[in-house]
C-alpha positions, 0 to 999 in steps of 0.5 A: 863715371858710374860703377855697379858693385854686386855681391851674390851666391853665398848669403845677403846678396846686394847691389850698390852703385857709385857715381863719380865716387858718391854712393847713390844707392845700396840695397840687399836683395832680400828686401825685394824678394822677402827671402831672409839672407837671400843669396840669389843674384840680386836682380831687383837690387840692381834694377833699383840701383840703376833706376836711382842713377837714371841709367841702364846697364849698358851705360855703366863704366864697370860692373864689379863682383865682390870676390874672385870665384876661381881663387875660391875654387882653388881653395876648395880643391886644395882643402879637399886634397889636404883633408882627403879621404875625409870630405868625400861626401861634401866633395861629390856634392859641391864640385859638380856644381862648381864645374857646371856653373861657377867655373864659367863664372863670367858667362853666368854673370853675363846671363844673369845681367841679361835677365836683369836688363834684356837690352844688356850687351855683353862686352859693352861694360867692363866686368871686374872682380875684386878679392873678397877682403879687399871689397870689405876693406874698401867698403870701410875705408873709402866712406870713412872720414879719415885721410889715413886709417888702419883697416881690419877685416874679419869674417868667416872666409873669402877666397883664402883670407879669413882676416886681413890688416890693411893700410888705407891712404891717399895712395889707395889700400895696401894689404899688410897681413892676412890670416888664411883658411881654415883658421878663422875667428868668424868660423870659430864663432859660427861653430859655437853659434851652431853648437848652441842651437842657432843658425849659422850666418844669421844667428851669431847676433843671438849668441852675442845677445845670449852671452851676457846671461853667462855668470861673469867670473864664474868657475864654469866660464873660466873652465870653458875658456881654458878648454877652448884655449887648451884644446881648440884654439891657439891665439898668437900675440898678433891676433892670428889664430890656429884652430884644431881641425879635429874639433871642426867639420866646416873645411870638408864636411856638412856641419860646423863642428864635430858634435860628439867631440864638443859634447865630450869636451864641454860636458853638455849636449849640443842644443837643439833649436828652440829648446830650453836655454840653460845656464851652461849654454849662457856660460859657454856663450860668454866664454866664446864672446870673451875670447872673441873680444880678446882676439879682436883687440890683439888684431887691432893692436897689431894693426896699430903697430903696422900702420901707426895710424890713429884711425881704424876702419872695421868690416867683415861679419865679425865687425857686426859684433858690437860688444867687441866693438865697444870693448875695442873703443874702451881699449883706446888703441885708436883715437877714432873708429869707423865700422861699415854699417853693412859690414857683412857680405851685403857691404861687399857689393858697396866695397866692390863698386868703390874698389872699382872706382878708386883702384881700377880706374885710379880715381881720387878719394874725397873725404866726407864728414861725418862719413860718406854713407848718408846715414846708411839711408840708401834704399827705396823711398815712397810717395804719399800716392804710393801709401794712399794706393796701398790703403785703398787696396786693403780698405785701410783707415788712416789719419793724415797729418798735414805737417810732419810736426803735427805727426811727430807731436801725435806719435810722441804722445802715443809712445809716451802712453805705452803704445808700440809704433811701426815707423816707416820714413824716407829711404830704407837703411842699407845693412842689418840694422833699422836706424829709424827709417824702417823701425818698431819703436816704443818707450824705453822707460816701460819695463814690460816693453821688452817682453811685449816686443819679443813675444807679441810683435817680433815673435822671437826668443824672449832673451833678445835685447833691444837697442836704444835710439838716443838724441846724439847730443844727450848720449852721455846722460844715459851711457858711459859713452860720449861719442857718436854711434849712428849705426848701432854698432857700439855696446856700452854701459848704462851710467851708474846713476840710472842703474838699480841695485841687483839682488845678492842672488842675481847670478843664481837666478835662471835666465827668465828671472834675470831677464825681467828684473828691472835693472835701470830707469830705462829697463826696455833697453838695459841688458842683463849686464847693464849694457846697451847697443847704442844708436845716436840719432842725428838731426843732420842725417835723420831729422824726422826721427830726431824730431820725434825723440826730441818731442818725446823728451819734451813730454817725458823728460827722456830723449831716448826710445826703443828701436828695433827692426820693422819685421818679425822673426824669419822675415827681412826688414820691411821695404815697401808700404805694403810690407809695412802694413802687412807686418802691422796687421799680422802682429800686435803693434798698436799704430803704424806710421807711414810718412805722415799717415797714422793707422790705428790698429783698432780701426782697421778691417779684419785681417784674414791672415792673422791667425795663420801667421800667429800659429806659425811664428808665436813662441811658447 
């Protein structure tokens, strides 16, 4: 039995295919179209999934869409009615689109599927719809290595639900409790993302990275927390929240927040994108991060109370807040936690396929260890011939290593010598994290590495931290964490023995001086609060990356490297060898490794696009 899941038309469109309960392929549309967070119907992603399964659309048992558009339309109408006469401008913009296109959603899907495969026959395949939060819940529970689990999903909004608590068992998924729009932890966090000058639905992780620059336990942070709780937000013991809509504009307006009211409340102006970050911005970021962590932990305690399970599964966009995940792990409410690596809307495509297979078709679930996600390596991979053809197209020079072992030995030495490597191996990752298949890697011991990666290679904000990829069996030698974190979704502290003492005036330093103070013996991956977003690398799921880090340890004594996504600011992670070569040539990476092919920047022909690229992306 083959089931295709689709998410589309909001952000991070994706497709996934499940065959007899096994995940065969899953990928975001942005990787093919090169449009970051592409919301278009995922034609290319679907084609890839079908090719991976060796079938056509007509041979599927079902196509499942990840939410219910008519329920969403109902929510829009009721919201506009409740807030009237506010929102008339937004109403006149959005409702005609719904009436013209989305009210007839099945017809729209049939048309899109026909454009994806011209042999597609309407009526040949079942077309199903699952609720948004059920898609999230299914994406987390069915791949998890648990017979029984509490399931917590938290995001902006689906149809009506903004958070849900479910119980997953052998009998399926039972929804126990929901929080409904307009009250939403995800939208609250996005509103602060907007106010602090980052882009909603993509900049939330920047806010999470900014928060540690706030001054912990300072009077200003406490003031902001009190203002948020007293004026904007009411937090219940079960983690449900009530948001004072006088401060927000997302229900019927065209912005996230009422800017003027926020400015009066906090005493600071809304930050413009790219403008200077001040301590007040960092402190406000820390305040909302701490509130988010408090709410997530309360929701988790309620999930525990309702289910009595020792296991927890997490999904929804807020589940990508790995700082909150780390605090949740430390709280020890649950013995085991599994976070869906594609926790956002892209993962909804996988959840839709799994929900169709297990719930609609009532198929039994098999528990797979360590989980059923295949390391999240579910995307395209390429042959040596593909790489040779790209090299020929660009007249590129390379050194081909006859064996993977020879390649790994050479690259480990290059990293130890301070070089930055574009690393391209095997199947592409599904989800927002690069996990050693489409990564940029460097030496975690190098105190200049963070600055070099941010300003000369990623072309992004200098305050942004980088993640460590560490041999799974040696994680506890570096971090206060002795469990697995294969999907880079846990933030934990660097152990005390590796930390450097901070100067007495550290909290009074500006953000730039905090940023470049050497905090540990692995400074490139140690954030300003001594934390790190950990990826544990496992021989079973990524043997080549694991072997590289092990070889790096043989040379240096350190079984840890910097790992960041293979892309530049504003672009998706690279998908093909051609994407990788272009990104390599447009940045100041030193070497590119495509499977066993090693490209040295100084040996490549002149890249004509390089100047244009740098003018567009380089930050002051």
